[in-house]
MARKOL-600279 format. One record per residue: x, y, z of N, C-alpha, C, CB in turn. Coordinates in steps of 0.001 Angstrom, whole numbers, plus 500000, padded with zeros to 6 digits. Glycine has a CB too. Example, Ala and Ser with C-alpha at 12.3 -4.5 7.8 and 13.67 -1.06 7.14 Angstrom:
<atom n_x="513190" n_y="494310" n_z="507800" ca_x="512300" ca_y="495500" ca_z="507800" c_x="513200" c_y="496700" c_z="507800" cb_x="511308" cb_y="495527" cb_z="509046"/>
<atom n_x="512850" n_y="497750" n_z="507080" ca_x="513670" ca_y="498940" ca_z="507140" c_x="512900" c_y="500030" c_z="507870" cb_x="514084" cb_y="499402" cb_z="505725"/>
//
This chain:
<atom n_x="879800" n_y="769535" n_z="047356" ca_x="881091" ca_y="769542" ca_z="048006" c_x="881861" c_y="770819" c_z="047720" cb_x="881892" cb_y="768350" cb_z="047571"/>
<atom n_x="881580" n_y="771433" n_z="046579" ca_x="882276" ca_y="772677" ca_z="046274" c_x="881930" c_y="773748" c_z="047290" cb_x="881931" cb_y="773154" cb_z="044866"/>
<atom n_x="880681" n_y="773758" n_z="047759" ca_x="880292" ca_y="774715" ca_z="048784" c_x="881158" c_y="774557" c_z="050021" cb_x="878819" cb_y="774548" cb_z="049145"/>
<atom n_x="881402" n_y="773323" n_z="050393" ca_x="882223" ca_y="773054" ca_z="051573" c_x="883654" c_y="773523" c_z="051372" cb_x="882207" cb_y="771569" cb_z="051904"/>
<atom n_x="884211" n_y="773226" n_z="050219" ca_x="885610" ca_y="773580" ca_z="049955" c_x="885788" c_y="775082" c_z="049850" cb_x="886098" cb_y="772910" cb_z="048673"/>
<atom n_x="884830" n_y="775735" n_z="049229" ca_x="884963" ca_y="777175" ca_z="048997" c_x="884606" c_y="778013" c_z="050216" cb_x="884096" cb_y="777586" cb_z="047841"/>
<atom n_x="883820" n_y="777475" n_z="051131" ca_x="883397" ca_y="778247" ca_z="052301" c_x="884014" c_y="777778" c_z="053606" cb_x="881916" cb_y="778197" cb_z="052422"/>
<atom n_x="884709" n_y="776660" n_z="053593" ca_x="885256" ca_y="776044" ca_z="054802" c_x="884171" c_y="775642" c_z="055801" cb_x="886229" cb_y="776996" cb_z="055468"/>
<atom n_x="882938" n_y="775461" n_z="055311" ca_x="881868" ca_y="774946" ca_z="056164" c_x="882152" c_y="773473" c_z="056463" cb_x="880464" cb_y="775121" cb_z="055483"/>
<atom n_x="881560" n_y="772978" n_z="057510" ca_x="881712" ca_y="771573" ca_z="057888" c_x="880665" c_y="770732" c_z="057172" cb_x="881593" cb_y="771398" cb_z="059422"/>
<atom n_x="880986" n_y="769470" n_z="056853" ca_x="880001" ca_y="768601" ca_z="056205" c_x="878680" c_y="768542" c_z="056985" cb_x="880573" cb_y="767194" cb_z="056050"/>
<atom n_x="878748" n_y="768561" n_z="058303" ca_x="877538" ca_y="768504" ca_z="059123" c_x="876626" c_y="769704" c_z="058888" cb_x="877909" cb_y="768425" cb_z="060593"/>
<atom n_x="877194" n_y="770816" n_z="058417" ca_x="876414" ca_y="772023" ca_z="058179" c_x="875727" c_y="772023" c_z="056824" cb_x="877295" cb_y="773228" cb_z="058292"/>
<atom n_x="876240" n_y="771258" n_z="055869" ca_x="875727" ca_y="771336" ca_z="054504" c_x="875187" c_y="770007" c_z="053984" cb_x="876808" cb_y="771825" cb_z="053588"/>
<atom n_x="875827" n_y="768907" n_z="054315" ca_x="875419" ca_y="767603" ca_z="053787" c_x="874168" c_y="767136" c_z="054517" cb_x="876562" cb_y="766557" cb_z="053932"/>
<atom n_x="873089" n_y="766941" n_z="053752" ca_x="871812" ca_y="766549" ca_z="054348" c_x="871363" c_y="765175" c_z="053904" cb_x="870751" cb_y="767555" cb_z="054007"/>
<atom n_x="870146" n_y="764873" n_z="054211" ca_x="869586" ca_y="763554" ca_z="053943" c_x="869269" c_y="763322" c_z="052470" cb_x="868345" cb_y="763361" cb_z="054754"/>
<atom n_x="869133" n_y="764373" n_z="051697" ca_x="868849" ca_y="764198" ca_z="050270" c_x="867519" c_y="763512" c_z="050046" cb_x="869955" cb_y="763400" cb_z="049602"/>
<atom n_x="867562" n_y="762242" n_z="049741" ca_x="866349" ca_y="761489" ca_z="049432" c_x="865694" c_y="760888" c_z="050660" cb_x="866661" cb_y="760399" cb_z="048455"/>
<atom n_x="866128" n_y="761305" n_z="051841" ca_x="865504" ca_y="760813" ca_z="053063" c_x="866200" c_y="759628" c_z="053695" cb_x="864110" cb_y="760448" cb_z="052785"/>
<atom n_x="867519" n_y="759534" n_z="053550" ca_x="868253" ca_y="758411" ca_z="054137" c_x="868184" c_y="758461" c_z="055659" cb_x="869722" cb_y="758420" cb_z="053670"/>
<atom n_x="868410" n_y="757316" n_z="056278" ca_x="868357" ca_y="757228" ca_z="057736" c_x="869634" c_y="757805" c_z="058357" cb_x="868159" cb_y="755762" cb_z="058181"/>
<atom n_x="869696" n_y="757774" n_z="059688" ca_x="870843" ca_y="758345" ca_z="060400" c_x="872162" c_y="757671" c_z="060035" cb_x="870623" cb_y="758242" cb_z="061892"/>
<atom n_x="872137" n_y="756356" n_z="059873" ca_x="873350" ca_y="755618" ca_z="059513" c_x="873819" c_y="756049" c_z="058125" cb_x="873098" cb_y="754084" cb_z="059552"/>
<atom n_x="872900" n_y="756143" n_z="057190" ca_x="873240" ca_y="756573" ca_z="055833" c_x="873758" c_y="757984" c_z="055797" cb_x="872047" cb_y="756456" cb_z="054932"/>
<atom n_x="873153" n_y="758863" n_z="056584" ca_x="873607" ca_y="760253" ca_z="056647" c_x="875018" c_y="760331" c_z="057216" cb_x="872645" cb_y="761100" cb_z="057498"/>
<atom n_x="875302" n_y="759557" n_z="058237" ca_x="876651" ca_y="759531" ca_z="058803" c_x="877670" c_y="759059" c_z="057788" cb_x="876695" cb_y="758638" cb_z="060028"/>
<atom n_x="877335" n_y="758025" n_z="057045" ca_x="878246" ca_y="757495" ca_z="056010" c_x="878447" c_y="758528" c_z="054909" cb_x="877691" cb_y="756174" cb_z="055407"/>
<atom n_x="877381" n_y="759181" n_z="054494" ca_x="877470" ca_y="760211" ca_z="053454" c_x="878424" c_y="761319" c_z="053898" cb_x="876067" cb_y="760799" cb_z="053139"/>
<atom n_x="878318" n_y="761743" n_z="055128" ca_x="879202" ca_y="762799" ca_z="055649" c_x="880643" c_y="762319" c_z="055745" cb_x="878720" cb_y="763269" cb_z="057027"/>
<atom n_x="880853" n_y="761045" n_z="056088" ca_x="882211" ca_y="760486" ca_z="056131" c_x="882853" c_y="760497" c_z="054746" cb_x="882184" cb_y="759050" cb_z="056685"/>
<atom n_x="882083" n_y="760122" n_z="053737" ca_x="882599" ca_y="760095" ca_z="052366" c_x="882958" c_y="761506" c_z="051909" cb_x="881563" cb_y="759466" cb_z="051405"/>
<atom n_x="882116" n_y="762471" n_z="052209" ca_x="882390" ca_y="763858" ca_z="051832" c_x="883628" c_y="764371" c_z="052556" cb_x="881176" cb_y="764757" cb_z="052145"/>
<atom n_x="883753" n_y="764070" n_z="053829" ca_x="884927" ca_y="764497" ca_z="054604" c_x="886203" c_y="763906" c_z="054009" cb_x="884785" cb_y="764077" cb_z="056088"/>
<atom n_x="886184" n_y="762628" n_z="053646" ca_x="887356" ca_y="761993" ca_z="053054" c_x="887698" c_y="762601" c_z="051695" cb_x="887125" cb_y="760495" cb_z="052911"/>
<atom n_x="886688" n_y="762882" n_z="050886" ca_x="886934" ca_y="763488" ca_z="049573" c_x="887543" c_y="764875" c_z="049714" cb_x="885634" cb_y="763568" cb_z="048767"/>
<atom n_x="887061" n_y="765638" n_z="050672" ca_x="887617" ca_y="766975" ca_z="050895" c_x="889069" c_y="766902" c_z="051348" cb_x="886786" cb_y="767732" cb_z="051931"/>
<atom n_x="889384" n_y="765954" n_z="052212" ca_x="890769" ca_y="765792" ca_z="052675" c_x="891684" c_y="765426" c_z="051510" cb_x="890852" cb_y="764710" cb_z="053777"/>
<atom n_x="891219" n_y="764537" n_z="050654" ca_x="892008" ca_y="764142" ca_z="049479" c_x="892217" c_y="765339" c_z="048553" cb_x="891310" cb_y="762990" cb_z="048713"/>
<atom n_x="891181" n_y="766119" n_z="048338" ca_x="891280" ca_y="767290" ca_z="047465" c_x="892220" c_y="768333" c_z="048044" cb_x="889902" cb_y="767904" cb_z="047239"/>
<atom n_x="892139" n_y="768580" n_z="049346" ca_x="893028" ca_y="769566" ca_z="049975" c_x="894485" c_y="769180" c_z="049785" cb_x="892712" cb_y="769702" cb_z="051471"/>
<atom n_x="894790" n_y="767896" n_z="049925" ca_x="896156" ca_y="767429" ca_z="049737" c_x="896649" c_y="767663" c_z="048323" cb_x="896256" cb_y="765966" cb_z="050075"/>
<atom n_x="895808" n_y="767402" n_z="047341" ca_x="896192" ca_y="767589" ca_z="045937" c_x="896326" c_y="769059" c_z="045590" cb_x="895174" cb_y="766933" cb_z="045012"/>
<atom n_x="895404" n_y="769863" n_z="046069" ca_x="895416" ca_y="771293" ca_z="045737" c_x="896651" c_y="771965" c_z="046322" cb_x="894137" cb_y="771985" cb_z="046258"/>
<atom n_x="897109" n_y="771456" n_z="047463" ca_x="898298" ca_y="772014" ca_z="048082" c_x="899550" c_y="771860" c_z="047233" cb_x="898516" cb_y="771375" cb_z="049406"/>
<atom n_x="899504" n_y="770976" n_z="046244" ca_x="900658" ca_y="770758" ca_z="045370" c_x="900567" c_y="771563" c_z="044073" cb_x="900789" cb_y="769281" cb_z="045045"/>
<atom n_x="899487" n_y="772305" n_z="043887" ca_x="899273" ca_y="773045" ca_z="042632" c_x="900296" c_y="774158" c_z="042466" cb_x="897856" cb_y="773633" cb_z="042588"/>
<atom n_x="900734" n_y="774346" n_z="041221" ca_x="901720" ca_y="775385" ca_z="040903" c_x="901090" c_y="776759" c_z="040714" cb_x="902482" cb_y="775006" cb_z="039653"/>
<atom n_x="899771" n_y="776812" n_z="040507" ca_x="899090" ca_y="778084" ca_z="040301" c_x="897645" c_y="777958" c_z="040750" cb_x="899167" cb_y="778523" cb_z="038819"/>
<atom n_x="896947" n_y="779087" n_z="040826" ca_x="895537" ca_y="779071" ca_z="041196" c_x="894720" c_y="778308" c_z="040160" cb_x="895003" cb_y="780501" cb_z="041347"/>
<atom n_x="895045" n_y="778477" n_z="038887" ca_x="894313" ca_y="777769" ca_z="037829" c_x="894519" c_y="776265" c_z="037956" cb_x="894767" cb_y="778254" cb_z="036434"/>
<atom n_x="895748" n_y="775858" n_z="038229" ca_x="896031" ca_y="774434" ca_z="038400" c_x="895287" c_y="773901" c_z="039625" cb_x="897557" cb_y="774189" cb_z="038539"/>
<atom n_x="895224" n_y="774700" n_z="040675" ca_x="894487" ca_y="774313" ca_z="041878" c_x="893008" c_y="774134" c_z="041599" cb_x="894680" cb_y="775347" cb_z="042970"/>
<atom n_x="892441" n_y="775026" n_z="040790" ca_x="891025" ca_y="774914" ca_z="040423" c_x="890778" c_y="773642" c_z="039627" cb_x="890574" cb_y="776141" cb_z="039613"/>
<atom n_x="891667" n_y="773337" n_z="038703" ca_x="891518" ca_y="772103" ca_z="037917" c_x="891598" c_y="770877" c_z="038826" cb_x="892605" cb_y="772022" cb_z="036814"/>
<atom n_x="892511" n_y="770900" n_z="039778" ca_x="892627" ca_y="769780" ca_z="040710" c_x="891384" c_y="769652" c_z="041582" cb_x="893864" cb_y="769947" cb_z="041587"/>
<atom n_x="890828" n_y="770783" n_z="041996" ca_x="889601" ca_y="770759" ca_z="042791" c_x="888495" c_y="770064" c_z="042018" cb_x="889168" cb_y="772187" cb_z="043180"/>
<atom n_x="888305" n_y="770454" n_z="040760" ca_x="887278" ca_y="769817" ca_z="039944" c_x="887605" c_y="768346" c_z="039684" cb_x="887122" cb_y="770562" cb_z="038619"/>
<atom n_x="888857" n_y="768031" n_z="039511" ca_x="889249" ca_y="766641" ca_z="039263" c_x="888920" c_y="765747" c_z="040452" cb_x="890743" cb_y="766558" cb_z="038950"/>
<atom n_x="889085" n_y="766278" n_z="041655" ca_x="888867" ca_y="765472" ca_z="042848" c_x="887436" c_y="765491" c_z="043356" cb_x="889767" cb_y="765935" cb_z="043925"/>
<atom n_x="886714" n_y="766557" n_z="043108" ca_x="885373" ca_y="766683" ca_z="043673" c_x="884255" c_y="766687" c_z="042646" cb_x="885293" cb_y="767923" cb_z="044469"/>
<atom n_x="884584" n_y="766645" n_z="041393" ca_x="883532" ca_y="766696" ca_z="040386" c_x="883986" c_y="766038" c_z="039113" cb_x="883112" cb_y="768127" cb_z="040113"/>
<atom n_x="883503" n_y="766530" n_z="038038" ca_x="883859" ca_y="766007" ca_z="036736" c_x="883682" c_y="767094" c_z="035701" cb_x="883016" cb_y="764773" cb_z="036385"/>
<atom n_x="883745" n_y="766715" n_z="034444" ca_x="883632" ca_y="767704" ca_z="033375" c_x="882305" c_y="768433" c_z="033404" cb_x="883815" cb_y="767043" cb_z="032035"/>
<atom n_x="881226" n_y="767722" n_z="033769" ca_x="879931" ca_y="768394" ca_z="033807" c_x="879891" c_y="769479" c_z="034878" cb_x="878821" cb_y="767383" cb_z="034053"/>
<atom n_x="880561" n_y="769245" n_z="035989" ca_x="880619" ca_y="770248" ca_z="037052" c_x="881546" c_y="771387" c_z="036634" cb_x="881102" cb_y="769614" cb_z="038386"/>
<atom n_x="882665" n_y="771061" n_z="036033" ca_x="883596" ca_y="772088" ca_z="035566" c_x="882932" c_y="772993" c_z="034536" cb_x="884854" cb_y="771441" cb_z="034970"/>
<atom n_x="882096" n_y="772426" n_z="033669" ca_x="881436" ca_y="773256" ca_z="032667" c_x="880487" c_y="774256" c_z="033331" cb_x="880670" cb_y="772376" cb_z="031664"/>
<atom n_x="879871" n_y="773876" n_z="034416" ca_x="879002" ca_y="774811" ca_z="035154" c_x="879834" c_y="775962" c_z="035723" cb_x="878244" cb_y="774073" cb_z="036301"/>
<atom n_x="881067" n_y="775681" n_z="036053" ca_x="881948" ca_y="776706" ca_z="036599" c_x="882651" c_y="777533" c_z="035523" cb_x="882974" cb_y="776066" cb_z="037486"/>
<atom n_x="882402" n_y="777226" n_z="034267" ca_x="882975" ca_y="778003" ca_z="033171" c_x="884432" c_y="777696" c_z="032897" cb_x="882832" cb_y="779451" cb_z="033459"/>
<atom n_x="884908" n_y="776518" n_z="033287" ca_x="886306" ca_y="776198" ca_z="033099" c_x="886624" c_y="775589" c_z="031743" cb_x="886743" cb_y="775276" cb_z="034162"/>
<atom n_x="885596" n_y="775191" n_z="031019" ca_x="885833" ca_y="774572" ca_z="029716" c_x="885714" c_y="775617" c_z="028615" cb_x="884841" cb_y="773412" cb_z="029469"/>
<atom n_x="886512" n_y="775480" n_z="027623" ca_x="886464" ca_y="776405" ca_z="026492" c_x="885635" c_y="775844" c_z="025382" cb_x="887853" cb_y="776719" cb_z="025987"/>
//
């Protein structure tokens, strides 16, 4: 999902079948990603700084393990 948020790509361009889910499952997966991105955009819009926005992005789209990959943890 970070790829989508950082590049403004559409879920249809990046979200795939993964383990081979059917068309219905793929549609649902894309709906969930679209909803998560909308929720994150709303939260990030309230951030007081770029750093706060980055923390909110990770809070809404990932977790500590994802944040550590991005080098946000000390």
